[in-house]
C-alpha positions in Angstrom: 78.3 117.5 103.0 80.1 120.6 101.6 79.5 122.4 104.9 81.4 119.8 107.0 84.2 119.8 104.3 85.1 116.2 105.5 84.0 112.9 104.0 84.1 109.7 106.0 86.4 111.4 108.5 89.2 111.1 105.9 88.8 113.3 102.8 88.9 117.0 103.5 87.4 119.0 100.6 89.3 122.2 99.7 87.8 123.8 96.6 85.7 123.0 93.6 87.8 122.5 90.5 85.1 121.3 88.1 81.4 121.1 87.6 79.2 119.1 85.2 75.7 117.9 84.7 76.1 115.0 87.1 78.1 116.5 89.8 81.2 118.4 90.8 84.9 117.7 91.4 86.8 119.0 94.5 90.5 119.2 95.2 90.9 117.5 98.6 93.4 116.0 101.1 93.3 112.3 102.1 94.1 112.9 105.7 94.8 109.2 106.3 97.6 109.0 103.8 98.6 112.7 103.7 98.2 113.1 99.9 96.3 115.4 97.6 93.4 113.8 95.7 90.4 114.8 93.6 86.9 113.9 94.9 84.0 113.7 92.5 80.6 114.0 94.1 77.2 113.1 92.6 74.9 116.0 93.0 71.9 115.3 95.3 68.8 115.2 93.2 66.2 117.9 93.8 62.4 117.5 93.9 62.1 118.2 90.1 63.6 114.8 89.4 61.5 111.6 89.7 62.7 108.6 91.5 63.6 106.5 88.4 65.8 109.3 87.1 67.6 109.6 90.4 68.0 105.8 90.6 69.6 105.5 87.2 72.0 108.3 87.8 73.1 106.8 91.1 73.4 103.4 89.4 75.6 104.9 86.7 77.8 106.6 89.3 78.4 103.3 91.1 79.2 101.6 87.8 81.7 104.3 87.0 83.4 103.7 90.3 83.7 99.9 89.8 84.8 100.2 86.2 87.3 102.9 86.9 88.7 101.2 90.0 89.6 98.1 87.9 91.7 100.2 85.4 95.4 100.4 86.2 97.2 102.1 83.3 99.4 105.2 83.0 97.0 106.7 80.5 93.9 106.3 82.6 93.0 108.3 85.8 93.7 106.2 88.9 90.8 105.7 91.2 91.7 105.3 94.9 88.4 104.8 96.6 84.6 105.3 96.3 81.6 105.2 98.6 78.5 107.0 99.9 78.4 109.6 102.6 75.3 111.3 104.0 73.4 110.2 100.8 76.0 111.5 98.4 78.1 109.2 96.3 81.7 110.1 95.9 84.7 108.9 93.9 88.3 109.5 95.0 90.8 109.9 92.2 94.4 111.0 91.7 94.7 114.8 91.5 96.0 115.6 88.0 98.2 118.7 87.4 98.0 119.9 83.9 95.4 121.1 81.3 92.8 119.3 79.2 93.0 119.6 75.4 90.1 122.1 75.4 92.1 124.3 77.7 95.2 123.9 75.6 93.3 125.1 72.5 91.7 127.9 74.4 95.1 129.1 75.7 96.4 128.9 72.2 93.5 131.1 71.0 92.0 128.1 69.2 95.0 127.8 67.0 96.0 124.2 66.3 98.7 122.5 68.2 102.1 121.7 66.8 102.2 118.5 64.7 104.7 116.6 66.9 102.6 117.3 70.0 99.4 116.1 68.2 101.2 112.9 67.2 102.4 112.3 70.8 98.9 112.8 72.2 97.5 110.5 69.6 99.9 107.7 70.5 99.4 108.0 74.2 95.6 108.0 73.9 95.7 105.0 71.5 97.8 103.1 74.0 95.3 103.8 76.8 92.3 102.9 74.6 94.0 99.6 73.6 94.2 98.8 77.4 90.6 99.7 78.2 89.1 98.1 75.1 91.0 94.8 75.8 89.0 94.8 79.1 85.7 95.2 77.3 85.3 98.9 78.4 84.2 101.6 76.0 84.4 105.2 77.1 81.5 106.6 74.9 82.3 110.2 75.6 85.8 110.8 74.4 86.3 114.6 73.9 89.1 117.2 74.4 87.8 118.1 77.9 88.2 114.4 78.9 91.9 114.1 77.8 94.4 115.7 80.1 98.0 116.7 79.2 99.9 116.6 82.5 102.8 118.9 83.4 105.3 116.0 82.7 103.9 115.5 79.2 101.9 112.4 80.0 98.4 112.1 78.7 95.5 110.6 80.6 91.9 109.8 79.7 89.5 111.0 82.4 85.9 110.5 83.3 84.7 107.0 82.6 81.3 108.3 83.8 79.4 106.8 80.9 81.8 104.0 80.1 80.1 100.6 79.8 81.2 97.0 80.0 80.9 95.6 76.5 78.7 92.7 77.5 76.4 94.8 79.8 73.6 95.3 77.3 70.8 95.2 79.7 72.1 98.0 81.9 73.0 100.1 78.9 69.5 99.9 77.6 68.1 100.9 81.0 70.4 104.0 81.1 69.5 105.2 77.6 65.9 104.4 78.1 65.3 107.4 80.4 66.6 109.8 77.8 70.0 110.6 79.4 72.4 111.8 76.7 75.2 109.3 76.1 78.0 111.3 74.5 78.8 114.9 73.2 77.4 115.9 69.8 80.7 117.2 68.3 82.4 113.9 69.0 79.7 111.2 68.6 80.0 108.4 66.1 77.4 107.9 63.4 76.3 104.6 65.0 76.0 106.4 68.4 73.8 109.0 66.9 71.6 106.5 65.1 71.2 104.2 68.2 73.0 101.4 66.5 75.4 98.8 68.0 78.3 100.4 69.8 81.7 98.9 70.2 85.3 100.0 70.6 85.4 101.5 67.2 83.0 104.2 68.3 85.7 105.5 70.7 88.1 105.5 67.7 85.7 107.7 65.8 85.6 110.1 68.8 89.4 110.1 68.9 89.4 111.0 65.2 87.2 114.0 66.0 89.5 115.1 68.9 92.6 114.8 66.7 90.9 116.7 63.9 90.1 119.6 66.3 93.6 119.9 67.9 95.1 119.7 64.4 92.9 122.3 62.8 91.4 124.4 65.7 87.8 123.3 64.9 85.8 120.1 65.2 85.2 118.2 61.9 81.5 119.4 61.9 81.4 122.8 63.4 77.8 124.0 63.1 75.7 126.3 65.3 73.0 123.8 66.3 73.3 120.3 67.7 71.1 118.7 65.0 73.3 120.0 62.2 76.3 118.6 63.9 74.7 115.2 64.2 73.6 115.2 60.6 77.2 116.1 59.6 78.6 113.1 61.5 76.0 110.8 59.8 75.9 112.1 56.3 78.8 114.5 55.4 82.4 113.8 54.7 84.8 116.0 56.7 87.0 118.5 55.0 90.6 117.4 54.6 92.8 118.6 57.4 95.2 120.1 54.8 92.4 122.6 53.8 92.9 124.2 57.3 96.7 124.2 57.4 99.4 123.3 55.0 102.0 121.6 57.3 99.9 118.5 58.1 101.7 115.3 56.9 99.7 113.3 54.4 100.1 110.1 56.4 98.6 111.7 59.5 95.7 113.2 57.5 94.9 109.8 56.1 95.0 108.3 59.6 92.5 110.8 61.0 90.2 110.5 58.0 90.2 106.7 58.4 89.2 107.2 62.0 86.3 109.3 60.8 84.9 106.6 58.5 81.1 106.6 58.6 81.0 102.8 59.3 83.0 101.0 62.0 84.4 98.6 59.4 86.0 101.5 57.6 88.1 102.5 60.6 91.2 100.8 62.0 90.5 97.4 63.5 91.3 98.5 67.0 93.4 100.8 69.1 96.4 98.5 68.9 96.3 98.7 65.2 96.0 102.4 65.4 99.0 102.6 67.8 101.1 100.5 65.4 100.2 102.8 62.5 101.4 105.8 64.5 104.6 104.1 65.7 105.4 102.4 62.4 105.8 105.7 60.5 108.7 107.7 61.8 107.7 110.6 59.5 104.8 111.3 61.8 107.1 112.0 64.8 109.9 114.3 63.7 110.6 116.1 67.0 109.8 116.0 70.7 106.9 118.2 71.7 107.5 120.9 74.3 106.5 120.2 77.9 103.6 122.0 79.4 104.7 125.5 80.5 106.4 126.2 77.2 104.9 128.2 74.4 101.9 126.4 72.8 102.6 125.2 69.3 106.4 125.1 69.7 108.8 122.2 69.9 112.5 122.0 70.6 114.8 120.7 68.0 115.8 117.6 70.0 115.6 114.0 68.8 112.4 112.3 69.8 112.5 110.4 73.2 109.8 108.3 74.8 107.0 110.4 76.3 107.8 109.3 79.9 111.3 110.9 79.7 109.9 114.4 79.2 111.4 116.7 81.8 114.1 114.1 82.8 117.8 114.6 82.8 120.9 112.8 84.1 122.6 113.7 87.3 122.4 117.2 88.7 121.5 118.8 85.3 118.0 118.8 86.6 118.9 121.8 88.7 119.5 123.9 85.6 117.1 126.6 84.5 116.4 125.1 81.1 114.1 122.5 82.5 112.2 124.6 84.9 108.4 124.2 84.7 106.2 126.7 86.5 103.4 125.1 88.5 100.8 126.6 90.8 102.1 127.2 94.3 99.9 124.5 95.8 101.4 121.8 93.6 105.0 122.5 94.2 105.3 119.9 97.0 103.4 117.2 95.2 105.4 114.1 94.4 103.0 111.8 92.6 102.1 108.8 94.8 103.8 110.0 98.0 102.7 113.5 99.2 102.9 114.9 102.7 101.6 118.0 104.4 105.2 119.2 104.8 106.1 122.1 102.5 109.4 121.0 100.8 110.3 124.6 100.2 110.7 125.0 103.9 112.3 121.6 104.5 115.6 121.4 106.3 117.6 118.6 107.7 117.6 118.8 111.5 120.6 120.7 112.9 121.4 117.8 115.3 122.2 115.6 112.3 124.1 118.1 110.0 125.1 121.0 112.2 123.6 123.5 109.7 120.3 124.1 107.8 120.1 122.9 104.2 119.3 125.7 101.7 115.7 125.4 100.5 115.5 124.2 96.9 113.4 126.2 94.4 109.8 125.2 93.6 111.0 124.7 90.0 113.6 122.1 91.0 111.0 120.3 93.1 108.5 120.3 90.2 111.0 118.7 87.9 111.8 116.0 90.4 108.1 115.4 91.0 107.6 114.9 87.3 110.5 112.5 87.1 109.2 110.6 90.1 105.8 110.3 88.3 107.6 109.1 85.2 109.2 106.3 87.2 105.8 105.3 88.6 104.4 105.2 85.1 107.2 102.9 84.0 106.4 100.6 86.9 102.8 100.4 85.9 104.0 99.3 82.5 106.0 96.5 84.1 109.3 98.2 82.9 110.8 97.7 86.4 114.5 98.0 85.4 114.0 101.4 83.8 111.7 102.5 86.6 114.5 101.6 89.1 117.0 103.7 87.2 114.7 106.7 87.3 113.9 106.4 91.0 117.6 106.0 91.9 118.5 109.2 90.0 115.6 111.1 91.6 116.5 109.7 95.1 120.1 111.0 94.7 118.9 114.5 93.7 116.2 114.6 96.4 118.7 113.6 99.0 121.0 116.4 97.8 118.2 119.0 97.7 116.1 117.9 100.7 118.1 115.6 102.9 118.1 111.8 103.4 115.2 111.7 105.7 112.8 114.0 103.9 109.5 112.3 103.1 110.0 112.9 99.3 113.5 111.4 99.4 112.2 108.4 101.3 109.3 108.1 98.8 111.9 107.7 96.0 113.8 105.1 98.1 110.5 103.3 98.7 110.0 103.0 95.0 113.6 101.8 94.6 112.7 99.0 97.0 109.6 98.2 95.0 111.5 97.9 91.7 114.1 95.7 93.3 111.4 93.4 94.7 109.8 93.2 91.2 113.1 92.3 89.5 113.9 89.4 91.8 116.4 91.2 94.0 114.6 90.4 97.2 117.6 90.8 99.6 118.4 94.3 98.2 114.7 95.2 98.4 114.6 94.1 102.0 117.5 96.4 102.9 116.0 99.3 101.1 112.5 98.9 102.7 114.2 98.6 106.1 116.1 101.8 105.5 112.9 103.6 104.4 111.0 102.3 107.4 113.6 103.6 109.8 113.8 107.0 108.1 110.0 107.3 108.1 109.7 106.3 111.7 112.1 109.0 112.7 110.6 111.7 110.4 106.9 110.8 110.5 106.5 108.5 113.5 106.1 104.8 114.0 102.4 104.7 113.3 102.3 107.0 110.2 100.7 105.2 107.2 103.8 105.7 105.1 106.0 104.0 107.9 103.6 101.1 108.1 103.5 100.8 104.3 107.3 100.4 104.2 107.2 97.8 107.1 104.5 95.9 105.3 106.5 95.7 102.1 109.4 94.4 104.2 107.1 91.6 105.4 106.1 90.8 101.8 109.7 90.5 100.7 110.5 88.3 103.7 107.8 86.0 102.5 109.3 86.0 99.0 112.6 84.9 100.6 110.8 82.0 102.4 111.3 83.7 105.8 107.7 83.3 106.7 108.2 83.3 110.5 109.8 86.7 110.4 107.2 87.9 107.9 104.5 86.8 110.3 105.9 88.9 113.1 106.2 92.0 111.0 102.7 91.6 109.5 101.2 91.1 113.0 102.9 94.2 114.4 101.8 96.3 111.4 98.3 95.0 111.6 98.1 95.9 115.3 99.2 99.5 114.5 96.8 99.8 111.6 93.9 98.6 113.7 94.8 101.1 116.4 95.3 104.1 114.2 92.9 103.5 111.3 90.3 101.0 112.5 89.6 97.4 111.7 87.7 98.1 108.5 90.1 100.6 106.9 91.1 99.3 103.4 94.8 99.4 104.4 94.1 97.4 107.5 92.2 94.9 105.5 95.0 94.6 103.0 97.4 93.9 105.8 95.1 91.2 107.2 94.8 89.7 103.8 98.6 89.4 103.5 98.9 87.9 107.0 96.3 85.3 106.0 98.3 84.4 102.9 101.5 84.2 105.0 99.8 81.9 107.6 99.1 79.4 104.8 102.8 79.3 104.0 103.6 78.6 107.6 101.3 75.5 107.4 98.7 77.1 109.6 95.9 76.3 107.1 92.9 76.6 109.5 94.1 80.0 110.8 94.7 81.2 107.2 91.3 80.0 106.1 89.5 81.6 109.0 91.3 85.0 108.6 90.7 85.0 104.8 87.0 84.4 105.4 86.9 87.3 107.8 88.7 89.7 105.5 86.5 88.7 102.5 83.4 89.5 104.5 84.8 92.8 105.7 85.9 93.8 102.2 82.5 92.9 100.8 80.9 95.1 103.5 83.2 98.0 103.0 84.1 97.9 99.3 81.3 95.8 97.8 81.0 92.1 96.9 82.5 92.6 93.4 85.3 95.0 94.3 88.7 93.6 93.0 90.1 93.6 96.5 87.2 91.6 97.8 87.6 89.1 95.0 91.3 88.8 95.6 90.5 87.7 99.2 87.8 85.3 98.1 90.3 83.8 95.7 92.6 83.3 98.8 89.7 81.6 100.6 89.3 79.2 97.7 93.1 78.5 97.8 92.9 77.7 101.5 90.0 75.4 100.9 92.1 73.5 98.4 95.1 73.3 100.8 92.7 71.8 103.4 91.6 69.2 100.8 88.1 70.7 100.6 88.2 70.7 96.8 84.4 70.7 96.2 84.1 73.9 98.2 87.2 75.3 96.6 85.7 74.6 93.1 82.5 76.4 94.0 84.3 79.4 95.4 86.7 79.7 92.4 83.7 79.6 90.0 81.9 82.3 92.0 85.1 84.5 91.9 85.5 83.8 88.1 81.9 84.9 87.4 82.3 88.0 89.6 85.6 89.0 88.0 84.0 88.6 84.5 81.3 91.0 85.6 83.6 93.5 87.3 86.8 93.3 85.2 85.8 91.6 81.9 86.3 88.1 80.6 89.8 88.7 79.3 91.2 90.4 82.4 94.3 88.6 83.7 92.6 88.0 87.1 89.6 86.5 85.5 91.7 84.1 83.4 93.8 83.2 86.5 90.7 82.2 88.3 89.6 80.0 85.4 93.0 78.2 85.7 92.3 77.5 89.3 88.9 76.1 88.4 90.7 73.7 86.2 93.1 72.7 89.0 90.1 72.0 91.3 88.3 69.9 88.6 91.5 67.8 88.2 91.8 67.3 91.9 88.3 66.0 92.0 89.0 63.5 89.3 86.9 65.4 86.7 89.7 65.4 84.1 87.5 65.6 81.0 85.9 68.8 82.3 89.3 70.2 83.3 90.7 69.4 79.8 87.8 71.2 78.1 88.3 74.2 80.3 92.1 74.4 79.7 91.6 74.1 75.9 89.3 77.1 76.0 91.7 79.0 78.3 94.6 78.3 76.0 92.5 79.8 73.1 91.7 82.9 75.1 95.2 83.4 76.5 96.6 83.1 73.0 94.2 85.7 71.7 94.8 88.1 74.5 98.5 87.6 75.4 100.0 85.6 72.5 101.0 81.9 72.1 104.2 82.1 74.1 103.1 84.2 77.0 104.1 82.4 80.3 100.4 82.2 81.3 99.4 80.8 77.9 102.1 78.1 78.4 100.8 77.4 81.9 97.3 76.7 80.5 98.9 74.4 77.9 100.7 72.6 80.7 97.3 72.0 82.2 96.1 70.5 78.9 99.0 68.1 78.9 98.5 67.0 82.6 94.8 66.2 82.0 95.5 64.4 78.8 97.8 62.1 80.9 95.1 61.7 83.6 92.8 60.5 80.8 95.5 58.0 79.8 96.1 59.7 76.5 99.9 59.5 77.1 101.2 59.9 73.5 99.3 63.2 73.2 100.3 64.2 76.8 104.0 63.6 76.0 103.8 65.6 72.7 102.1 68.6 74.5 104.7 68.5 77.4 107.6 68.5 74.9 106.1 71.5 73.0 105.4 73.4 76.2 108.9 72.6 77.5 110.6 73.8 74.4 108.6 77.1 74.4 109.3 77.6 78.1 113.0 77.1 77.6 113.0 79.6 74.7 110.9 82.2 76.6 111.9 81.7 80.3 115.3 80.0 80.1 116.5 76.5 80.7 116.6 76.7 84.5 113.3 78.6 85.1 111.1 76.7 87.6 108.3 76.4 85.0 110.7 75.0 82.4 111.8 72.4 85.0 108.1 71.5 85.7 107.7 70.8 82.0 110.8 68.6 81.9 109.4 66.6 84.8 106.1 66.2 83.0 108.0 64.9 80.0 109.7 62.3 82.2 106.3 61.4 83.7 104.9 60.7 80.2 108.0 58.7 79.3 107.6 56.6 82.4 103.9 55.8 81.7 104.9 54.8 78.2 107.5 52.3 79.7 110.5 54.4 78.5 112.1 54.4 81.9 115.8 54.8 80.9 114.9 58.1 79.1 112.8 59.2 82.0 115.6 58.5 84.4 118.0 60.8 82.5 115.4 63.6 82.6 114.5 63.2 86.3 118.2 63.4 87.1 118.7 66.6 85.1 115.7 68.2 86.8 117.0 67.2 90.3 120.4 68.6 89.5 119.0 71.9 88.3 116.7 72.3 91.3 119.5 71.5 93.8 121.7 74.1 92.0 118.9 76.7 92.1 117.2 76.0 95.5 119.6 73.9 97.5 120.0 70.2 98.3 117.1 70.1 100.9 114.6 72.2 99.1 111.2 70.4 98.8 111.3 70.6 95.0 114.8 69.2 94.9 113.9 66.4 97.2 110.7 65.6 95.2 112.9 65.3 92.1 115.3 62.9 93.8 112.3 60.9 94.9 111.2 60.7 91.3 114.7 59.5 90.3 114.6 56.8 93.0 111.2 55.6 91.8 112.6 55.4 88.2 115.6 53.3 89.4 113.1 50.9 91.0 111.2 50.5 87.8 114.5 49.7 86.0 115.3 47.0 88.6 118.2 49.0 90.1 116.9 48.4 93.7 120.1 49.0 95.7 120.6 52.4 94.1 117.0 53.3 94.6 117.2 52.4 98.3 120.3 54.4 98.8 118.7 57.5 97.2 115.5 57.1 99.2 117.7 57.1 102.4 119.5 60.2 101.3 116.3 62.0 100.6 114.9 61.0 104.0 118.0 62.3 105.8 117.8 65.6 104.1 114.1 65.9 104.9 114.8 65.2 108.6 117.5 67.8 108.6 115.3 70.3 107.1 112.5 69.5 109.6 114.9 69.9 112.5 115.9 73.4 111.2 112.2 74.4 110.8 111.4 73.2 114.3 114.3 75.3 115.7 112.9 78.4 114.0 109.2 77.8 115.0 109.4 79.5 118.5 110.0 82.8 116.7 106.5 82.7 115.2 
């Protein structure tokens, strides 16, 4: 494979950047998307290895790929793709620019790092571990070489090569049964050494070892032979950190020694608890650590800012020399998610547009902007879309000034602006931004370039969010044709577009077409990505939804249950996607009249949602709403009404009085009042819901019309027949008017 230097006709290998016992890592270019990536390859097994050994290693590699691909967090290396080529398994990851903690210590001549930098690293690693542990994933080999400090100051955990799903006991036993080392001696927990039960607190012990080393310059048990190191972990108390250096805060020393407790129960409960301890004591974080590229062990006397702001400034101050970070030449043009083969240092706006060439910006300026772009992406991954939008707008302005409005990096920033607008509910603004990006990319890169198609596809998505499904359908169809022509029918991006088109078809009422296309995409994704890949399961989820829309609830229930089981295996029982599928199982049970089973399911889901996300998370409240609905179906109306009131109050407090979910709860209260014969109270509530929906959605929106219908039914029950008839007539007229408008738009499909 190395001789051809090309994998799957897509990933061109450039140079080896790391080697280990299981394989090697290459820097590479993804020629389909024009971005730099890292490709990890499992070494082919020689004749000296028996078949069982080879099988286990290959099984572990595949498991690494599936586990890592499910992780989406700023503190964990992003996995883009994985597969097998000419008998060699490979994993495609983001290319990280920075140094691991071992390299930092080595460059600092094994002198400890500055205290503020250590605290910052500890906080970021704790945050990443909290995320992975919540998903039942344990790293099992946390060490300085597996923790990267990036050029923008962010910290990422790498190499989930021997991570395991917490519930996957059988496979773990198989892997350890052939004598493959599971961990590195200097950082292994006592229970890992003794072959005991491993859980998330084993990772916390390893983190304690890492923090001890970067704080003192040596591991807690620094002996010449591996056995002495293992015995030290098991039987010996580590020396206090203050015996190595006198500037260690006592609070931090206690925290590290707590992490190094010999038994799991003696350590912090979990990474969330650890993160709270770090954040709760301001004395642990007196100053902001220096960005990479500065002198090791030094820190500026600036007030502490969030880690993601490192290297960021306001306005054109980013062009100053004080923020320059020297990067290797081959990284100067990297811009995080969007990278092209164009060297920005040579970029100029075409003379036909400006009449003159734009001065080429310095590599240092481009590096600062790239770091700020990455910081914006990290904020987005955290769901902090407003802040991410501010960062991307500032970077876009500076990139436009430095590179021109149609440079790929400028357009990359504008693309992210559109994304943040979409995620903050500003769909019209997002549509304009994506349209601008698509036009710019078409002119600069060509109409069929993957980046151009990505912008057009996001435009289609936003059109769908705006209810303009006919227009969305046209854009999706055009993008799909281009992707099939340039990438092939089974390329992951092509399949993603087909998935979106299937979803949009269901919103157009073309249920059979939607179902057929979703089935085709699910089969293709299973073939290309694997049956349990998250993308495959997303499409199978859509298949189940289409079945429900077609009234085939028995098949929908079976499919949802299969997806829920697969997501539990691939993502963990507490993953949001797994919990969402369980909710849909409950919907299907209710539709089939199996309300007692649905009620039991929703009660368990409420318990799990509360434990994972909290009692007032919108999804917890959605599950509680399901409890109330099924109590009503079981004719337990007093309990149903009490539950609906409690959920409604919580939704109003959390989401606001006019949020669609709050209005759903108000309607459910009215339903309960009606079944209890309290029609006058029900009428008042139905009227308020109808007024709110008309105000939010318009007079002829289906939800508004349904509410007016509820109101008319209530008037009937109260004997106010003439008013009920008049309201029914008004609803019918509005429905007819809406139907006429829809028919007029249909030819554009």
